[in-house]
C-alpha positions in Angstrom: 0.0 0.0 0.0 2.8 2.5 0.9 4.6 1.8 -2.4 1.5 2.7 -4.4 0.9 5.8 -2.3 4.3 7.1 -3.2 3.4 7.0 -6.9 0.1 9.0 -6.5 0.6 12.7 -7.0 -2.9 13.8 -5.8 -3.7 14.1 -2.1 -7.4 13.4 -2.6 -6.6 10.3 -4.7 -4.3 9.1 -2.0 -6.9 9.5 0.7 -9.5 7.8 -1.5 -7.0 4.9 -2.0 -6.5 4.5 1.8 -10.3 4.7 2.4 -11.1 2.0 -0.3 -8.3 -0.2 1.0 -9.6 0.2 4.6 -13.2 -0.6 3.6 -12.0 -3.6 1.6 -10.0 -4.9 4.6 -13.0 -4.5 6.9 -15.3 -6.2 4.5 -12.9 -9.1 4.0 -12.4 -9.6 7.7 -16.2 -9.6 8.2 -16.7 -12.1 5.4 -14.0 -14.4 6.8 -15.4 -14.2 10.3 -18.8 -15.1 9.0 -17.5 -18.0 7.0 -15.6 -19.3 10.1 -18.6 -18.7 12.4 -21.3 -20.4 10.3 -20.1 -24.0 11.0 -19.7 -23.3 14.7 -23.3 -21.9 14.8 -24.7 -24.9 12.9 -22.8 -27.3 15.3 -24.2 -25.6 18.3 -27.8 -25.9 16.9 -27.3 -29.5 15.9 -25.8 -30.4 19.4 -28.6 -28.7 21.2 -31.2 -30.6 19.1 -29.6 -33.9 20.3 -30.3 -33.2 23.9 
């Protein structure tokens, strides 16, 4: 990210790049957390049905 920012000559474009990168990082982490959490939630539901 820092290598790319050094090639951008416009401050607003640099700030936009940082904002888009940050939003993408947050969205990616939320998606991965959801993908990891879904099997755990289904296991909890299945185990509670067995009782």
